[in-house]
C-alpha positions as semicolon CSV with decimal commas, in nm:
position;residue;x (nm);y (nm);z (nm)
1;X;4,471;9,675;4,349
2;X;4,526;9,420;4,080
3;X;4,319;9,122;3,983
4;X;4,534;8,869;4,164
5;X;4,511;9,056;4,496
6;X;4,131;9,064;4,473
7;X;4,120;8,697;4,392
8;X;4,345;8,622;4,688
9;X;4,116;8,810;4,928
10;X;3,810;8,633;4,793
11;X;3,977;8,301;4,835
12;X;4,065;8,364;5,198
13;X;3,715;8,489;5,282
14;X;3,551;8,203;5,105
15;X;3,774;7,957;5,284
16;X;3,632;8,076;5,619
17;X;3,276;8,000;5,507
18;X;3,339;7,694;5,293
19;X;3,660;7,514;5,386
20;X;3,872;7,364;5,113
21;X;3,811;7,013;5,237
22;X;3,446;7,060;5,145
23;X;3,492;7,239;4,814
24;X;3,775;7,418;4,641
25;X;3,684;7,685;4,387
26;X;4,032;7,831;4,349
27;X;4,147;7,753;3,996
28;X;4,436;7,541;3,892
29;X;4,610;7,614;3,566
30;X;4,628;7,499;3,209
31;X;4,869;7,225;3,116
32;X;4,975;7,058;2,796
33;X;5,018;6,719;2,951
34;X;4,871;6,422;2,773
35;X;4,805;6,081;2,922
36;X;5,081;5,838;2,840
37;X;5,001;5,501;2,700
38;X;5,134;5,166;2,778
39;X;5,330;4,985;2,515
40;X;5,195;4,675;2,341
41;X;5,269;4,352;2,521
42;X;5,192;3,990;2,484
43;X;5,340;3,646;2,513
44;X;5,441;3,357;2,292
45;X;5,138;3,144;2,229
46;X;5,177;2,777;2,306
47;X;4,929;2,505;2,379
48;X;4,994;2,536;2,754
49;X;4,819;2,684;3,059
50;X;4,827;3,064;3,068
51;X;4,879;3,058;3,446
52;X;5,230;3,195;3,518
53;X;5,163;3,395;3,539
54;X;5,013;7,690;4,796
55;X;4,848;8,064;4,702
56;X;4,976;8,438;4,680
57;X;5,021;8,614;5,016
58;X;4,682;8,774;5,101
59;X;4,617;9,143;5,177
60;X;4,413;9,216;5,489
61;X;4,062;9,350;5,434
62;X;4,114;9,645;5,679
63;X;4,377;9,791;5,446
64;X;4,129;9,831;5,162
65;X;3,918;10,137;5,077
66;X;3,577;10,118;5,246
67;X;3,383;10,113;4,917
68;X;3,585;9,822;4,791
69;X;3,543;9,642;5,120
70;X;3,162;9,672;5,090
71;X;3,183;9,546;4,732
72;X;3,385;9,246;4,834
73;X;3,149;9,173;5,123
74;X;2,856;9,171;4,879
75;X;3,041;8,940;4,644
76;X;3,125;8,713;4,934
77;X;2,760;8,694;5,045
78;X;2,656;8,596;4,696
79;X;2,934;8,340;4,690
80;X;2,830;8,185;5,019
81;X;2,467;8,163;4,904
82;X;2,590;8,008;4,583
83;X;2,771;7,741;4,781
84;X;2,481;7,666;5,016
85;X;2,207;7,587;4,768
86;X;2,233;7,238;4,611
87;X;2,241;7,370;4,255
88;X;2,527;7,601;4,345
89;X;2,727;7,324;4,503
90;X;2,674;7,098;4,205
91;X;2,792;7,367;3,965
92;X;3,082;7,463;4,188
93;X;3,208;7,108;4,179
94;X;3,228;7,135;3,802
95;X;3,442;7,450;3,799
96;X;3,776;7,285;3,866
97;X;3,860;6,942;3,740
98;X;4,183;6,763;3,666
99;X;4,010;6,471;3,494
100;X;3,708;6,460;3,268
101;X;3,505;6,151;3,186
102;X;3,467;6,091;2,815
103;X;3,151;5,978;2,643
104;X;3,276;5,621;2,623
105;X;3,558;5,400;2,746
106;X;3,731;5,410;2,409
107;X;4,019;5,656;2,385
108;X;3,908;5,955;2,180
109;X;4,104;6,076;1,881
110;X;4,267;5,744;1,797
111;X;4,259;5,635;1,434
112;X;4,239;5,261;1,386
113;X;4,450;5,133;1,098
114;X;4,241;4,922;0,858
115;X;4,329;4,555;0,844
116;X;4,493;4,429;0,527
117;X;4,361;4,080;0,460
118;X;4,553;3,802;0,286
119;X;4,396;3,494;0,133
120;X;4,535;3,175;0,285
121;X;4,637;2,842;0,140
122;X;4,597;2,583;0,417
123;X;4,934;2,488;0,560
124;X;5,129;2,739;0,351
125;X;5,297;3,034;0,525
126;X;5,207;3,373;0,376
127;X;5,490;3,622;0,312
128;X;5,618;3,759;0,642
129;X;5,541;4,124;0,709
130;X;5,867;4,320;0,719
131;X;5,881;4,541;1,030
132;X;5,954;4,908;0,970
133;X;6,185;5,098;1,208
134;X;5,993;5,313;1,458
135;X;5,989;5,682;1,383
136;X;6,054;5,937;1,658
137;X;5,734;6,102;1,775
138;X;5,883;6,394;1,970
139;X;6,210;6,557;2,062
140;X;6,384;6,486;2,388
141;X;6,370;6,706;2,697
142;X;6,536;7,051;2,685
143;X;6,780;6,949;2,959
144;X;6,874;6,622;2,789
145;X;7,239;6,721;2,738
146;X;7,291;6,782;3,111
147;X;7,024;6,565;3,271
148;X;6,966;6,282;3,028
149;X;6,665;6,156;2,840
150;X;6,336;6,047;2,991
151;X;6,463;5,689;2,988
152;X;6,799;5,781;3,144
153;X;6,735;6,084;3,367
154;X;7,023;6,146;3,609
155;X;7,011;6,506;3,745
156;X;6,981;6,559;4,120
157;X;6,695;6,759;4,270
158;X;6,932;7,053;4,336
159;X;7,056;7,040;3,977
160;X;6,708;7,032;3,824
161;X;6,596;7,318;4,051
162;X;6,888;7,533;3,929
163;X;6,774;7,480;3,571
164;X;6,394;7,493;3,604
165;X;6,212;7,825;3,588
166;X;5,970;7,742;3,872
167;X;5,968;7,578;4,219
168;X;6,028;7,204;4,200
169;X;5,866;6,983;4,465
170;X;6,029;6,657;4,566
171;X;6,004;6,388;4,831
172;X;6,198;6,475;5,149
173;X;6,218;6,103;5,225
174;X;6,202;5,827;4,966
175;X;5,961;5,548;5,070
176;X;6,099;5,208;5,154
177;X;6,126;4,997;4,843
178;X;6,193;5,291;4,611
179;X;6,505;5,482;4,507
180;X;6,539;5,821;4,337
181;X;6,702;5,755;4,001
182;X;6,714;6,107;3,856
183;X;6,534;6,407;3,706
184;X;6,518;6,573;3,368
185;X;6,285;6,801;3,173
186;X;6,300;7,165;3,066
187;X;6,239;7,519;3,194
188;X;5,859;7,463;3,182
189;X;5,831;7,092;3,269
190;X;6,021;6,870;3,509
191;X;6,010;6,495;3,563
192;X;6,131;6,316;3,877
193;X;6,175;5,941;3,859
194;X;6,160;5,701;4,151
195;X;6,200;5,331;4,076
196;X;6,236;5,005;4,259
197;X;6,597;4,882;4,269
198;X;6,520;4,608;4,015
199;X;6,294;4,835;3,808
200;X;5,984;4,630;3,877
201;X;5,770;4,935;3,965
202;X;5,796;5,312;3,947
203;X;5,669;5,646;4,075
204;X;5,692;5,954;3,855
205;X;5,634;6,317;3,956
206;X;5,554;6,541;3,660
207;X;5,546;6,916;3,738
208;X;5,456;7,225;3,538
209;X;5,423;7,594;3,638
210;X;5,085;7,767;3,630
211;X;5,035;7,970;3,314
212;X;4,747;8,097;3,105
213;X;4,402;8,190;3,237
214;X;4,408;7,982;3,554
215;X;4,195;7,694;3,422
216;X;4,351;7,349;3,408
217;X;4,332;7,145;3,093
218;X;4,174;6,823;3,208
219;X;4,286;6,478;3,107
220;X;4,006;6,290;2,939
221;X;3,952;5,946;3,085
222;X;3,703;5,666;3,033
223;X;3,330;5,704;3,094
224;X;3,349;5,450;3,377
225;X;3,653;5,605;3,547
226;X;3,618;5,656;3,923
227;X;3,738;6,016;3,973
228;X;3,776;6,095;4,343
229;X;3,821;6,437;4,504
230;X;4,087;6,409;4,773
231;X;4,263;6,631;5,027
232;X;4,641;6,655;4,979
233;X;4,765;6,847;5,281
234;X;4,597;7,189;5,266
235;X;4,487;7,165;4,903
236;X;4,232;6,967;4,706
237;X;4,317;6,743;4,417
238;X;4,182;6,446;4,228
239;X;4,272;6,079;4,238
240;X;4,222;5,817;3,970
241;X;4,306;5,449;3,932
242;X;4,333;5,298;3,587
243;X;4,450;5,396;3,243
244;X;4,378;5,341;2,876
245;X;4,487;4,993;2,785
246;X;4,721;4,993;2,486
247;X;4,668;4,621;2,433
248;X;4,339;4,710;2,262
249;X;4,310;4,898;1,936
250;X;4,190;5,167;1,987
251;X;4,290;5,176;2,356
252;X;4,006;5,106;2,599
253;X;3,980;5,238;2,955
254;X;4,087;4,976;3,206
255;X;3,990;5,068;3,566
256;X;4,174;4,762;3,696
257;X;4,514;4,855;3,555
258;X;4,778;4,900;3,823
259;X;4,828;5,271;3,756
260;X;4,733;5,543;4,008
261;X;4,738;5,916;3,934
262;X;4,707;6,221;4,163
263;X;4,675;6,574;4,020
264;X;4,674;6,893;4,226
265;X;4,814;7,250;4,241
266;X;5,056;7,379;4,506
267;X;5,263;7,698;4,514
268;X;5,170;7,785;4,158
269;X;5,278;7,445;4,026
270;X;5,059;7,177;3,872
271;X;5,177;6,842;4,008
272;X;5,103;6,501;3,864
273;X;5,209;6,199;4,068
274;X;5,179;5,863;3,899
275;X;5,262;5,511;4,009
276;X;5,269;5,200;3,793
277;X;5,275;4,841;3,910
278;X;5,231;4,691;4,253
279;X;5,591;4,722;4,370
280;X;5,577;4,896;4,611
281;X;5,211;4,826;4,671
282;X;5,082;5,170;4,779
283;X;4,715;5,217;4,860
284;X;4,524;5,530;4,762
285;X;4,553;5,677;5,112
286;X;4,922;5,593;5,135
287;X;4,979;5,764;4,802
288;X;4,789;6,075;4,919
289;X;4,989;6,086;5,243
290;X;5,309;6,057;5,040
291;X;5,202;6,338;4,807
292;X;5,136;6,566;5,107
293;X;5,504;6,541;5,203
294;X;5,631;6,695;4,878
295;X;5,838;7,007;4,944
296;X;6,022;7,274;4,749
297;X;6,276;7,293;5,032
298;X;6,593;7,090;5,087
299;X;6,560;6,714;5,049
300;X;6,920;6,611;5,125
301;X;7,029;6,265;5,019
302;X;6,675;6,188;4,901
303;X;6,746;6,416;4,605
304;X;7,068;6,242;4,501
305;X;7,020;5,982;4,223
306;X;7,087;5,618;4,300
307;X;7,167;5,382;4,016
308;X;6,904;5,116;3,964
309;X;7,000;4,764;3,874
310;X;7,016;4,712;3,499
311;X;6,717;4,542;3,350
312;X;6,764;4,180;3,261
313;X;6,850;4,108;2,902
314;X;6,550;3,958;2,734
315;X;6,597;3,596;2,639
316;X;6,549;3,516;2,271
317;X;6,206;3,384;2,185
318;X;6,212;3,011;2,112
319;X;6,149;2,905;1,756
320;X;5,771;2,844;1,744
321;X;5,824;2,552;1,508
322;X;5,958;2,358;1,807
323;X;5,610;2,358;1,960
324;X;5,418;2,328;1,632
325;X;5,631;2,096;1,417
326;X;5,360;1,930;1,208
327;X;5,227;2,016;0,865
328;X;4,851;2,030;0,818
329;X;4,856;1,693;0,647
330;X;5,058;1,534;0,928
331;X;4,827;1,678;1,192
332;X;4,518;1,554;1,006
333;X;4,662;1,206;0,988
334;X;4,722;1,195;1,361
335;X;4,386;1,352;1,449
336;X;4,185;1,142;1,207
337;X;3,980;1,431;1,068
338;X;4,016;1,728;0,831
339;X;4,128;2,043;1,006
340;X;3,949;2,375;0,986
341;X;4,184;2,664;0,904
342;X;4,122;3,035;0,825
343;X;4,069;3,112;0,459
344;X;4,185;3,469;0,512
345;X;4,394;3,643;0,776
346;X;4,536;3,987;0,851
347;X;4,876;4,021;0,685
348;X;5,053;4,033;1,021
349;X;4,960;3,670;1,097
350;X;5,164;3,390;0,938
351;X;5,122;3,013;0,954
352;X;5,373;2,832;1,176
353;X;5,265;2,471;1,204
354;X;5,045;2,232;1,396
355;X;5,061;2,024;1,713
356;X;4,875;1,711;1,820
357;X;4,839;1,617;2,186
358;X;4,821;1,240;2,211
359;X;4,671;1,254;2,561
360;X;4,390;1,506;2,510
361;X;4,343;1,437;2,138
362;X;4,348;1,813;2,075
363;X;4,506;1,935;1,754
364;X;4,618;2,299;1,734
365;X;4,716;2,510;1,433
366;X;4,940;2,807;1,513
367;X;4,986;3,145;1,341
368;X;5,252;3,389;1,459
369;X;5,203;3,766;1,493
370;X;5,438;4,016;1,325
371;X;5,408;4,374;1,452
372;X;5,457;4,621;1,163
373;X;5,703;4,832;1,368
374;X;5,824;4,631;1,666
375;X;5,981;4,300;1,555
376;X;6,007;4,171;1,913
377;X;5,636;4,204;1,984
378;X;5,495;3,860;2,057
379;X;5,157;3,702;2,008
380;X;4,956;3,507;1,758
381;X;4,648;3,301;1,676
382;X;4,561;2,943;1,769
383;X;4,287;2,727;1,623
384;X;4,232;2,414;1,833
385;X;3,998;2,121;1,757
386;X;3,885;1,807;1,933
387;X;3,639;1,536;1,844
388;X;3,337;1,543;2,075
389;X;2,990;1,405;2,015
390;X;2,697;1,634;2,085
391;X;2,607;1,628;2,452
392;X;2,944;1,493;2,556
393;X;3,175;1,716;2,758
394;X;3,535;1,769;2,649
395;X;3,839;1,989;2,707
396;X;3,728;2,242;2,444
397;X;3,353;2,217;2,510
398;X;3,256;2,567;2,623
399;X;3,368;2,760;2,931
400;X;3,298;2,706;3,300
401;X;3,294;3,006;3,535
402;X;3,444;2,984;3,881
403;X;3,718;3,113;4,108
404;X;4,095;3,087;4,126
405;X;4,091;2,794;4,366
406;X;3,926;2,576;4,102
407;X;4,175;2,625;3,817
408;X;4,357;2,297;3,868
409;X;4,029;2,103;3,862
410;X;3,963;2,167;3,492
411;X;4,142;2,122;3,161
412;X;4,368;2,407;3,058
413;X;4,168;2,711;2,947
414;X;3,823;2,574;3,031
415;X;3,774;2,766;3,359
416;X;3,727;3,144;3,344
417;X;3,647;3,387;3,625
418;X;3,290;3,411;3,751
419;X;3,329;3,787;3,686
420;X;3,438;3,739;3,325
421;X;3,166;3,850;3,079
422;X;3,111;3,531;2,880
423;X;2,890;3,618;2,583
424;X;2,681;3,397;2,361
425;X;2,745;3,505;2,003
426;X;2,574;3,412;1,678
427;X;2,804;3,245;1,426
428;X;2,560;3,135;1,163
429;X;2,206;3,014;1,122
430;X;2,130;2,814;1,434
431;X;2,492;2,812;1,545
432;X;2,623;2,993;1,852
433;X;2,946;3,013;2,046
434;X;3,085;3,142;2,375
435;X;3,310;3,450;2,355
436;X;3,528;3,586;2,634
437;X;3,807;3,843;2,665
438;X;4,079;3,860;2,930
439;X;4,444;3,769;2,978
440;X;4,332;3,492;3,210
441;X;4,470;3,340;3,528
442;X;4,807;3,508;3,578
443;X;4,926;3,481;3,939
444;X;4,866;3,258;4,238
445;X;4,812;3,363;4,603
446;X;4,795;3,152;4,916
447;X;4,453;3,283;5,014
448;X;4,262;3,285;4,691
449;X;4,440;3,076;4,433
450;X;4,492;3,203;4,080
451;X;4,398;3,567;4,006
452;X;4,205;3,663;3,691
453;X;4,340;3,945;3,472
454;X;4,047;4,092;3,273
455;X;4,269;4,298;3,039
456;X;4,097;4,247;2,700
457;X;4,415;4,166;2,508
458;X;4,322;3,801;2,461
459;X;4,011;3,699;2,269
460;X;3,870;3,348;2,283
461;X;3,572;3,179;2,120
462;X;3,448;2,824;2,168
463;X;3,184;2,659;1,953
464;X;3,083;2,330;1,791
465;X;3,083;2,231;1,426
466;X;2,943;1,886;1,349
467;X;3,131;1,649;1,578
468;X;3,414;1,893;1,653
469;X;3,463;2,121;1,953
470;X;3,665;2,424;1,840
471;X;3,843;2,709;2,014
472;X;3,993;3,014;1,841
473;X;4,238;3,206;2,060
474;X;4,404;3,537;1,960
475;X;4,674;3,745;2,129
476;X;4,707;4,021;1,869
477;X;4,756;4,387;1,968
478;X;4,572;4,553;1,680
479;X;4,300;4,294;1,620
480;X;3,948;4,423;1,686
481;X;3,663;4,200;1,796
482;X;3,501;4,241;1,456
483;X;3,815;4,129;1,276
484;X;3,855;3,838;1,516
485;X;3,502;3,722;1,433
486;X;3,577;3,760;1,062
487;X;3,865;3,514;1,104
488;X;3,635;3,267;1,277
489;X;3,374;3,294;1,005
490;X;3,639;3,220;0,739
491;X;3,726;2,878;0,886
492;X;3,683;2,598;0,638
């Protein structure tokens, strides 16, 4: 009798005493999968509102030699006792994991590139950073010639099964709102892609055969990640919502990101099912029910790729000078006071111009962001000022916390979510400001008004200096909080 047969018997006996829905000690298997990251994103900064926005076949115990049967019975008794006592259950729950919480919410192993600072002459644009072409980070899939790349996978389920060296599970019926667009991969990894017709959301099934010592390599996630043990048909897996947010540098765990992941083992295959976006809007339980339908049997037309609509061609970004046409001198003349501008900036920020709003009396100085690799990445820095006597309220005078139904009652940018962590920060001796992170109010619903997106891509600080109310606003992918504060402290 080999090791696998013994393990199979133990599993079946243990299952009778401690069902899988209570605890599953049977090991999964090691994988080389790494968590994918979102790409940097942002938006052109203007002085406008940010609102739109299975197991081996078992042998029967009676066929075994009597001595071995007694041995297995003894092992089983120890195992049952192990599972009954609290300490045993706690340890058992640590034996198999698909996710592992890290020590912090910051993605481990990421090296932050130091900022290169450039001294600034007020109103004079620094040399523009020249983007470098992106370098390939890995080779394409082994089946790329026949099945296409990850971005253009087009093999059917039958075709990918003929090529893969392990059973491939697929959806027997594609959910309403999704289409199967193709599969690709290699003999040891397969990827199935399901998208919405207009490519506004996606579901990806990533599969890999069991190899190695039978212990899965866990994906490390944030310290605050909510890892949930779930039942997927007859097997146990883990569910997770959230991902590392690539809009921070280094990426920070975002539990609110619209990404759901299920990981489990079936038929000797490690399966990862991931959805991104809210189209279609699948709940956790709906996703689990969908995962339970996966089969390595025939899937018929559900395994034939359907062409998705081509993505819309991105419109060219408007020239920022249209929105910020003034020089510093011209803006100062209109505003009636000397403007504060950064004395030093990261080299990927360049002066654009200024704008003066005759109605609100707010003057804004704009700096555009240049990504060192991706020339189409958008974002920048705004420094806005407004005259306001001490004790008098104004558009830029601090933040007010409330809900999405109140957005239209306040000047643009003044209202933030009641759940947003507004911090009081020290700027200098006796001087403080209010600091908040979050994309802001991005979408509007009939029930609840505008919805707050807490993604920490945007950094904002409001403070007073003499008779000026000032806001510094940054949408910069690789700008840390410390570097943001350094910019603020350089204003003069």
